[in-house]
ZAKE-732429 format. One record per residue (C-alpha): residue number from 1; residue in one letter; x, y negated, z. Coordinates in Angstrom, 3 decimals, padded with zeros to 6 digits. Layout:
BEGIN
BAKE NUM a X Y Z
...
***
This chain:
BEGIN
BAKE 1 m 000.000 000.000 000.000
BAKE 2 n 001.341 -003.451 -000.899
BAKE 3 l 001.990 -006.003 001.825
BAKE 4 f -000.721 -008.353 000.516
BAKE 5 l -003.441 -005.733 000.948
BAKE 6 q -002.044 -004.521 004.257
BAKE 7 k -002.148 -008.062 005.665
BAKE 8 l -005.768 -008.456 004.582
BAKE 9 i -006.650 -005.193 006.289
BAKE 10 d -004.815 -006.044 009.498
BAKE 11 d -006.496 -009.455 009.802
BAKE 12 l -009.952 -008.104 009.012
BAKE 13 k -009.550 -005.232 011.489
BAKE 14 q -008.759 -007.779 014.166
BAKE 15 f -012.059 -009.560 013.479
BAKE 16 s -014.203 -006.446 012.915
BAKE 17 t -013.503 -002.992 011.475
BAKE 18 d -016.926 -003.138 009.778
BAKE 19 l -015.418 -005.577 007.275
BAKE 20 l -013.332 -002.683 005.909
BAKE 21 a -016.363 -000.520 005.172
BAKE 22 p -017.786 -000.208 001.643
BAKE 23 g -019.813 -003.250 000.716
BAKE 24 l -021.853 -004.143 -002.332
BAKE 25 h -018.922 -004.150 -004.742
BAKE 26 s -016.519 -001.386 -003.653
BAKE 27 t -014.701 000.642 -006.299
BAKE 28 q -011.263 001.480 -004.914
BAKE 29 q -010.428 004.452 -002.714
BAKE 30 i -007.650 004.243 -000.159
BAKE 31 p -006.409 007.247 001.849
BAKE 32 t -007.412 007.441 005.488
BAKE 33 s -003.728 007.693 006.426
BAKE 34 m -003.553 003.962 005.783
BAKE 35 g -005.549 003.415 008.952
BAKE 36 t -008.341 001.521 007.235
BAKE 37 v -011.278 003.608 008.416
BAKE 38 a -014.223 001.575 009.645
BAKE 39 s -016.013 002.718 012.782
BAKE 40 t -019.387 003.212 011.053
BAKE 41 t -017.901 005.363 008.294
BAKE 42 a -015.982 007.403 010.841
BAKE 43 l -019.093 007.974 012.942
BAKE 44 l -021.099 009.209 009.953
BAKE 45 k -018.309 011.629 009.054
BAKE 46 a -018.185 012.879 012.646
BAKE 47 i -021.952 013.471 012.627
BAKE 48 d -021.662 015.405 009.369
BAKE 49 f -018.920 017.557 010.919
BAKE 50 l -020.736 018.305 014.167
BAKE 51 s -024.220 018.889 012.739
BAKE 52 a -022.856 021.204 010.046
BAKE 53 l -020.934 023.193 012.669
BAKE 54 v -023.907 023.775 015.001
BAKE 55 p -025.413 026.800 013.125
BAKE 56 q -022.034 028.561 013.182
BAKE 57 l -021.582 027.842 016.885
BAKE 58 i -025.006 029.268 017.692
BAKE 59 t -024.418 032.392 015.605
BAKE 60 e -021.102 033.008 017.327
BAKE 61 l -022.676 032.696 020.770
BAKE 62 q -025.366 035.184 019.776
BAKE 63 t -023.018 037.775 018.302
BAKE 64 i -019.458 037.351 019.527
BAKE 65 d -019.571 035.590 022.865
BAKE 66 v -022.687 037.140 024.350
BAKE 67 t -022.152 037.812 028.054
BAKE 68 h -023.533 040.867 029.835
BAKE 69 k -025.210 041.325 033.206
BAKE 70 w -026.596 044.433 034.918
BAKE 71 v -030.203 044.806 035.975
BAKE 72 v -031.745 047.482 038.178
BAKE 73 h -034.463 049.509 036.466
BAKE 74 y -036.756 051.803 038.459
BAKE 75 s -037.949 054.923 036.659
BAKE 76 n -040.055 057.978 037.489
BAKE 77 t -037.480 060.451 036.187
BAKE 78 p -034.036 061.254 037.570
BAKE 79 k -032.395 061.469 034.143
BAKE 80 q -029.156 059.425 034.214
BAKE 81 a -030.413 057.783 037.374
BAKE 82 l -029.424 057.338 041.002
BAKE 83 f -031.211 057.560 044.314
BAKE 84 s -032.891 054.350 045.325
BAKE 85 r -032.043 052.640 048.606
BAKE 86 r -035.535 051.226 049.031
BAKE 87 a -037.702 053.073 051.550
BAKE 88 s -040.764 052.322 049.472
BAKE 89 d -039.365 054.487 046.657
BAKE 90 y -039.780 057.636 048.744
BAKE 91 q -042.902 059.565 049.752
BAKE 92 q -043.869 062.773 051.575
BAKE 93 d -045.131 065.836 049.771
BAKE 94 a -047.630 068.368 051.104
BAKE 95 n -044.916 070.064 053.125
BAKE 96 k -043.987 066.802 054.845
BAKE 97 r -040.755 066.554 052.851
BAKE 98 v -039.474 063.086 051.940
BAKE 99 l -038.841 063.041 048.221
BAKE 100 p -037.921 060.203 045.823
BAKE 101 a -040.850 058.789 043.891
BAKE 102 h -038.708 056.370 041.870
BAKE 103 w -035.157 056.565 040.631
BAKE 104 v -032.727 053.742 039.951
BAKE 105 t -031.079 053.147 036.578
BAKE 106 i -028.481 050.386 036.118
BAKE 107 l -028.915 048.902 032.620
BAKE 108 p -026.703 046.324 030.863
BAKE 109 v -028.590 043.259 029.494
BAKE 110 s -027.096 040.890 026.930
BAKE 111 q -027.696 037.202 027.432
BAKE 112 m -026.254 033.913 026.232
BAKE 113 d -024.223 031.717 028.561
BAKE 114 t -025.919 028.299 028.592
BAKE 115 r -022.819 026.329 029.638
BAKE 116 p -021.474 026.016 026.081
BAKE 117 l -024.957 025.000 024.901
BAKE 118 r -025.187 022.293 027.561
BAKE 119 w -021.815 020.887 026.498
BAKE 120 l -022.768 021.004 022.817
BAKE 121 l -026.016 019.179 023.644
BAKE 122 y -023.940 016.513 025.394
BAKE 123 l -021.802 016.020 022.260
BAKE 124 l -024.907 015.725 020.070
BAKE 125 d -026.489 013.181 022.418
BAKE 126 l -023.244 011.207 022.454
BAKE 127 q -023.297 010.906 018.657
BAKE 128 k -026.996 010.025 018.775
BAKE 129 s -026.313 007.173 021.197
BAKE 130 s -023.476 005.823 019.031
BAKE 131 l -025.592 006.092 015.886
BAKE 132 s -028.456 004.207 017.540
BAKE 133 k -026.204 001.210 018.169
BAKE 134 v -024.801 001.308 014.626
BAKE 135 y -028.296 001.795 013.167
BAKE 136 n -029.733 -001.290 014.868
BAKE 137 r -026.740 -003.428 013.942
BAKE 138 t -026.482 -002.311 010.305
BAKE 139 t -030.237 -002.517 009.738
BAKE 140 k -030.068 -006.172 010.795
BAKE 141 y -027.136 -006.695 008.391
BAKE 142 i -029.131 -005.174 005.540
BAKE 143 e -032.292 -007.164 006.274
BAKE 144 d -030.350 -010.433 006.334
BAKE 145 s -028.493 -009.558 003.147
BAKE 146 l -031.694 -008.696 001.266
BAKE 147 l -032.871 -012.271 001.840
BAKE 148 s -029.934 -013.610 -000.158
BAKE 149 q -029.926 -010.888 -002.846
BAKE 150 q -032.827 -012.257 -004.853
BAKE 151 g -033.176 -012.107 -008.616
BAKE 152 k -034.341 -009.778 -011.354
BAKE 153 s -031.023 -009.099 -013.081
BAKE 154 s -029.388 -005.664 -013.137
BAKE 155 y -026.750 -006.993 -010.733
BAKE 156 a -029.363 -008.041 -008.179
BAKE 157 e -031.183 -004.721 -008.519
BAKE 158 n -027.908 -002.828 -008.091
BAKE 159 d -027.101 -004.786 -004.925
BAKE 160 r -030.520 -004.062 -003.482
BAKE 161 a -030.145 -000.366 -004.362
BAKE 162 t -026.760 -000.299 -002.628
BAKE 163 l -028.220 -001.844 000.505
BAKE 164 l -031.102 000.634 000.566
BAKE 165 s -028.620 003.475 000.009
BAKE 166 m -026.691 002.359 003.077
BAKE 167 q -029.941 002.467 005.041
BAKE 168 s -030.709 005.968 003.782
BAKE 169 r -027.259 007.199 004.892
BAKE 170 l -028.090 006.145 008.436
BAKE 171 d -031.535 007.768 008.225
BAKE 172 e -029.955 010.978 006.934
BAKE 173 a -027.409 011.054 009.777
BAKE 174 d -030.194 010.582 012.321
BAKE 175 a -032.186 013.422 010.775
BAKE 176 k -029.148 015.743 010.877
BAKE 177 l -028.616 015.109 014.579
BAKE 178 s -032.312 015.605 015.372
BAKE 179 h -032.408 018.911 013.442
BAKE 180 a -029.235 020.188 015.134
BAKE 181 r -030.600 019.302 018.568
BAKE 182 l -033.946 020.974 017.863
BAKE 183 t -032.178 024.146 016.661
BAKE 184 l -030.158 024.223 019.856
BAKE 185 l -033.168 023.798 022.142
BAKE 186 k -035.166 026.471 020.285
BAKE 187 l -032.346 028.944 020.795
BAKE 188 a -032.034 028.263 024.518
BAKE 189 q -035.792 028.657 025.112
BAKE 190 q -035.328 026.803 028.369
BAKE 191 r -034.696 023.298 029.554
BAKE 192 l -031.059 022.342 028.978
BAKE 193 v -029.364 019.526 030.856
BAKE 194 p -026.456 017.988 028.863
BAKE 195 s -023.114 018.479 030.585
BAKE 196 p -019.853 016.597 029.865
BAKE 197 n -017.832 019.487 031.332
BAKE 198 i -016.037 021.750 028.884
BAKE 199 p -017.401 025.259 029.561
BAKE 200 y -015.263 027.797 031.383
BAKE 201 p -014.698 030.449 030.295
BAKE 202 y -014.644 028.863 026.857
BAKE 203 p -016.107 030.805 023.894
BAKE 204 r -013.367 032.519 021.921
BAKE 205 a -014.947 032.387 018.467
BAKE 206 a -013.462 030.473 015.523
BAKE 207 g -016.125 027.756 015.343
BAKE 208 w -015.855 026.990 019.041
BAKE 209 t -012.083 026.865 018.797
BAKE 210 r -012.403 024.333 015.992
BAKE 211 l -014.832 022.246 018.021
BAKE 212 r -012.425 022.287 020.982
BAKE 213 r -009.664 020.878 018.762
BAKE 214 f -011.731 017.788 017.992
BAKE 215 s -013.723 017.435 021.206
BAKE 216 q -011.748 014.436 022.454
BAKE 217 q -012.357 012.643 019.168
BAKE 218 l -016.090 013.196 019.522
BAKE 219 m -016.206 012.169 023.177
BAKE 220 h -013.993 009.084 022.741
BAKE 221 p -014.761 007.850 019.205
BAKE 222 d -013.301 004.347 019.594
BAKE 223 d -009.853 005.813 020.234
BAKE 224 y -009.854 008.856 018.010
BAKE 225 l -012.309 008.713 015.112
BAKE 226 p -010.006 007.250 012.426
BAKE 227 g -007.376 009.873 013.213
BAKE 228 f -010.116 012.473 013.410
BAKE 229 l -011.094 011.752 009.823
BAKE 230 q -007.522 011.906 008.614
BAKE 231 t -006.715 015.184 010.363
BAKE 232 l -010.016 016.943 009.854
BAKE 233 l -011.180 015.893 006.433
BAKE 234 n -007.951 014.992 004.610
BAKE 235 g -010.119 012.970 002.277
BAKE 236 t -010.501 009.371 001.219
BAKE 237 v -012.754 006.648 002.502
BAKE 238 e -014.082 004.062 000.105
BAKE 239 i -013.465 000.471 001.057
BAKE 240 a -013.954 -002.740 -000.862
BAKE 241 d -011.143 -003.275 -003.336
BAKE 242 t -008.620 -006.080 -002.994
BAKE 243 p -010.652 -008.991 -004.457
BAKE 244 y -013.559 -008.361 -002.113
BAKE 245 l -011.288 -007.796 000.865
BAKE 246 y -009.685 -011.121 000.014
BAKE 247 q -013.113 -012.732 -000.249
BAKE 248 r -014.042 -011.459 003.222
BAKE 249 w -010.689 -012.573 004.576
BAKE 250 c -011.301 -016.081 003.216
BAKE 251 g -014.745 -016.034 004.835
BAKE 252 v -013.246 -015.161 008.215
BAKE 253 k -010.700 -017.971 007.900
BAKE 254 l -013.417 -020.428 006.811
BAKE 255 l -015.590 -019.559 009.799
BAKE 256 q -012.684 -019.739 012.226
BAKE 257 t -011.688 -023.150 010.873
BAKE 258 f -015.171 -024.540 011.501
BAKE 259 e -014.990 -023.150 015.028
BAKE 260 t -011.653 -024.862 015.684
BAKE 261 l -013.404 -028.157 014.813
BAKE 262 g -016.017 -027.572 017.502
BAKE 263 w -018.782 -025.837 015.560
BAKE 264 i -020.385 -022.975 017.435
BAKE 265 r -022.561 -020.047 016.392
BAKE 266 h -025.157 -018.309 018.503
BAKE 267 v -025.257 -014.992 016.644
BAKE 268 e -022.727 -012.394 015.564
BAKE 269 a -021.239 -013.133 012.104
BAKE 270 t -019.970 -009.724 010.958
BAKE 271 g -023.152 -008.736 009.131
BAKE 272 a -023.199 -011.818 006.917
BAKE 273 l -019.470 -011.528 006.155
BAKE 274 f -019.930 -007.826 005.415
BAKE 275 l -023.028 -007.775 003.196
BAKE 276 g -023.951 -011.398 002.640
BAKE 277 g -026.359 -013.677 004.443
BAKE 278 e -026.444 -016.873 006.492
BAKE 279 i -024.293 -018.026 009.396
BAKE 280 c -025.694 -021.069 011.224
BAKE 281 l -023.247 -023.381 012.995
BAKE 282 y -024.058 -026.183 015.457
BAKE 283 k -022.238 -029.284 016.669
BAKE 284 s -023.633 -032.390 018.394
BAKE 285 d -027.241 -031.387 017.573
BAKE 286 v -026.296 -031.070 013.892
BAKE 287 q -026.704 -027.808 011.995
BAKE 288 l -024.955 -026.527 008.902
BAKE 289 s -025.170 -023.121 007.249
BAKE 290 i -022.610 -020.960 005.524
BAKE 291 w -024.407 -018.806 002.955
BAKE 292 i -022.300 -015.796 001.961
BAKE 293 e -022.801 -014.343 -001.531
BAKE 294 p -026.185 -016.020 -002.119
BAKE 295 r -027.790 -014.982 -005.407
BAKE 296 f -029.588 -017.859 -007.143
BAKE 297 s -032.233 -017.114 -009.767
BAKE 298 k -033.464 -019.452 -012.464
BAKE 299 r -036.309 -021.690 -011.279
BAKE 300 k -036.697 -019.724 -008.051
BAKE 301 t -035.771 -021.507 -004.851
BAKE 302 h -033.360 -019.686 -002.584
BAKE 303 p -033.816 -019.921 001.228
BAKE 304 s -030.774 -022.208 001.267
BAKE 305 g -032.810 -024.844 -000.618
BAKE 306 f -030.968 -024.442 -003.947
BAKE 307 s -031.576 -022.668 -007.242
BAKE 308 c -030.006 -022.461 -010.688
BAKE 309 q -031.560 -023.967 -013.789
BAKE 310 s -029.217 -023.648 -016.748
BAKE 311 v -028.446 -019.906 -016.426
BAKE 312 l -030.482 -016.861 -015.465
BAKE 313 e -028.527 -016.183 -012.292
BAKE 314 s -025.582 -017.515 -010.278
BAKE 315 h -023.658 -015.922 -007.423
BAKE 316 p -021.005 -018.063 -005.643
BAKE 317 d -019.136 -016.524 -002.712
BAKE 318 y -019.628 -019.276 -000.099
BAKE 319 l -022.204 -022.061 -000.133
BAKE 320 i -021.964 -024.477 002.806
BAKE 321 v -025.216 -026.385 003.299
BAKE 322 t -025.148 -029.632 005.331
BAKE 323 p -027.483 -032.542 006.037
BAKE 324 g -027.412 -035.205 003.324
BAKE 325 p -029.035 -038.536 002.441
BAKE 326 n -031.856 -036.879 000.449
BAKE 327 g -032.261 -033.598 002.280
BAKE 328 v -029.529 -030.985 002.188
BAKE 329 d -026.253 -031.032 000.270
BAKE 330 a -023.863 -028.221 -000.557
BAKE 331 f -020.160 -027.462 -000.818
BAKE 332 i -018.990 -024.316 -002.622
BAKE 333 l -015.848 -022.258 -002.007
BAKE 334 d -015.289 -019.360 -004.387
BAKE 335 p -012.141 -017.264 -003.728
BAKE 336 t -010.110 -015.582 -006.446
BAKE 337 t -007.022 -013.404 -006.122
BAKE 338 t -005.381 -014.873 -009.207
BAKE 339 a -003.279 -018.012 -009.482
BAKE 340 d -004.355 -018.521 -013.096
BAKE 341 a -005.367 -022.179 -013.482
BAKE 342 d -008.159 -021.527 -015.988
BAKE 343 i -009.881 -019.043 -013.681
BAKE 344 r -009.505 -021.339 -010.682
BAKE 345 n -010.826 -024.308 -012.638
BAKE 346 s -013.813 -022.295 -013.875
BAKE 347 k -015.322 -022.487 -010.377
BAKE 348 g -016.384 -026.015 -011.261
BAKE 349 r -019.226 -024.522 -013.323
BAKE 350 y -021.354 -024.320 -010.188
BAKE 351 l -021.594 -028.134 -010.161
BAKE 352 s -023.788 -028.086 -013.224
BAKE 353 i -025.781 -024.871 -012.860
BAKE 354 i -026.845 -025.042 -009.194
BAKE 355 e -029.413 -027.635 -008.158
BAKE 356 a -031.063 -028.696 -004.914
BAKE 357 q -034.803 -028.246 -004.533
BAKE 358 g -035.520 -031.904 -003.815
BAKE 359 m -034.612 -034.809 -006.083
BAKE 360 g -032.198 -037.566 -005.175
BAKE 361 n -032.696 -041.269 -005.678
BAKE 362 i -030.373 -043.746 -007.361
BAKE 363 a -031.553 -047.342 -007.869
BAKE 364 g -035.113 -046.154 -007.391
BAKE 365 v -034.782 -043.515 -010.112
BAKE 366 p -035.162 -039.780 -009.249
BAKE 367 v -032.062 -037.739 -010.086
BAKE 368 v -031.152 -034.065 -009.921
BAKE 369 r -028.849 -033.180 -007.033
BAKE 370 h -025.995 -030.723 -007.512
BAKE 371 p -023.402 -029.406 -005.026
BAKE 372 l -020.897 -032.078 -004.026
BAKE 373 r -017.883 -029.796 -004.449
BAKE 374 a -017.151 -026.472 -006.123
BAKE 375 w -013.643 -025.345 -005.247
BAKE 376 s -011.712 -022.132 -005.527
BAKE 377 a -009.525 -020.484 -002.889
BAKE 378 a -006.469 -018.685 -004.210
BAKE 379 p -003.281 -017.099 -002.831
BAKE 380 l -001.014 -020.001 -003.765
BAKE 381 h 002.265 -020.701 -001.977
BAKE 382 s 001.457 -024.330 -001.309
BAKE 383 s 001.179 -026.591 001.726
BAKE 384 r -001.594 -028.814 000.397
BAKE 385 c -004.838 -028.600 -001.557
BAKE 386 e -004.719 -029.003 -005.316
BAKE 387 l -007.175 -031.362 -007.035
BAKE 388 q -008.485 -030.463 -010.450
BAKE 389 d -010.150 -033.821 -011.077
BAKE 390 s -009.596 -037.341 -009.787
BAKE 391 n -012.782 -037.531 -007.679
BAKE 392 g -012.093 -034.239 -005.866
BAKE 393 q -015.258 -032.405 -006.891
BAKE 394 t -013.172 -029.426 -008.003
BAKE 395 g -009.857 -028.072 -006.866
BAKE 396 t -008.145 -025.184 -005.070
BAKE 397 v -007.499 -024.456 -001.394
BAKE 398 p -004.244 -022.458 -001.037
BAKE 399 m -004.973 -019.396 001.105
BAKE 400 h -002.173 -016.811 001.006
BAKE 401 p -002.288 -014.026 003.615
BAKE 402 l 001.496 -013.523 003.604
BAKE 403 n 002.265 -017.230 003.776
BAKE 404 w -000.701 -018.428 005.807
BAKE 405 n -000.871 -022.172 006.442
BAKE 406 s -004.102 -023.281 008.106
BAKE 407 e -003.707 -027.004 007.354
BAKE 408 p -005.015 -027.135 003.737
BAKE 409 l -008.227 -025.299 004.647
BAKE 410 r -008.611 -027.343 007.820
BAKE 411 e -008.348 -030.591 005.844
BAKE 412 w -010.919 -029.340 003.313
BAKE 413 v -013.311 -028.283 006.102
BAKE 414 q -012.704 -031.562 007.965
BAKE 415 d -014.271 -033.447 005.052
BAKE 416 i -017.391 -031.282 005.345
BAKE 417 d -017.414 -031.780 009.110
BAKE 418 n -017.307 -035.562 008.716
BAKE 419 y -020.064 -035.509 006.091
BAKE 420 a -022.375 -033.235 008.077
BAKE 421 i -021.964 -035.128 011.353
BAKE 422 a -022.467 -038.530 009.710
BAKE 423 w -025.637 -037.629 007.818
BAKE 424 g -026.919 -035.437 010.641
BAKE 425 r -026.736 -038.361 013.063
BAKE 426 f -028.260 -040.705 010.472
BAKE 427 a -031.221 -038.368 009.978
BAKE 428 r -031.678 -038.080 013.743
BAKE 429 l -031.657 -041.878 014.198
BAKE 430 a -034.076 -042.276 011.310
BAKE 431 n -036.482 -039.845 012.956
BAKE 432 y -036.274 -041.727 016.258
BAKE 433 s -037.001 -045.057 014.573
***
């Protein structure tokens, strides 16, 4: 793995491992030995492993590791039997002799030791609890992302299908755990209490030996699951390829820069950075929103208050919506992994194709309002922003992971901060008057 990609991964892992999971545009596969496994992906793999192993474990308990106990059987015949020690098993005959009426036979009875079943039930419940947390979190991510993935194009439909597929993976994992648990309880035919204690003596069958090897990984997933995947599956885990990892990395840096300027958020931001959506920030009673991967459709207003008119669909990476003199205004940042000037300059197209819902007013004449800036972010080795035009509507923010300098982005965000605070206070004063 090249150093550029490794730095992206390290920084994103520090913010949230979910940002390394497959998103809407993942194509590249990277081996798990690179240490890039996201917690959600690892959990789903662990559930697949455990639920698939349960039938084998049950079969082995029934056939190989069945324990035996002896029961006393009372019979009326002495064949292969012993004298009973119970007085009630003897009676007198006509000659007043005491003779045995029942004989004792010691019979072996096969039964299953429930201790391994109780431990297995504990492991299943542990995965169920972890999945429940992931399910609630990811479902919220998907719901928020669907709000910004509007449009009728094939790209929009593909994104929606990907989001619904992610939801179905979680539903499938939940169903696997429920089926495995039901199979276990049917076999026991009695109430089982989950036990975290590894059974002793431990079953000697192959499936149980395999489960023992990975038991610590299942009981302590935060510490072991990535290594568990690497050792157990020897496979690959899909993650977003470099451009989309870079896009997420830029989003993290953008959010952190706003926070260093005093903007605060009241909700967790990973979902929006992962699948797209809105992050609301607040400062001095002023609100701005960072819309991540919003999809604008022609003549259809997006929840951000903008739409596109000249093309069928538009899809910038980051749209920052602030208060403005005629409603809301927008600033666009669209990362690219190339330093090519033509590609970086092409980001200026958003200035003409994206429009605000409400009209502006110049000299008493209604005018169409477009974003105020449409800039690119690129991995340039530079200590200052690069203007493409003299009025600063387009340009490039240098953002190189291996040569990270926070000042250019901070200066670019500071302009937005000043604009939002000024017009936010103006609107508040106007409402009071």
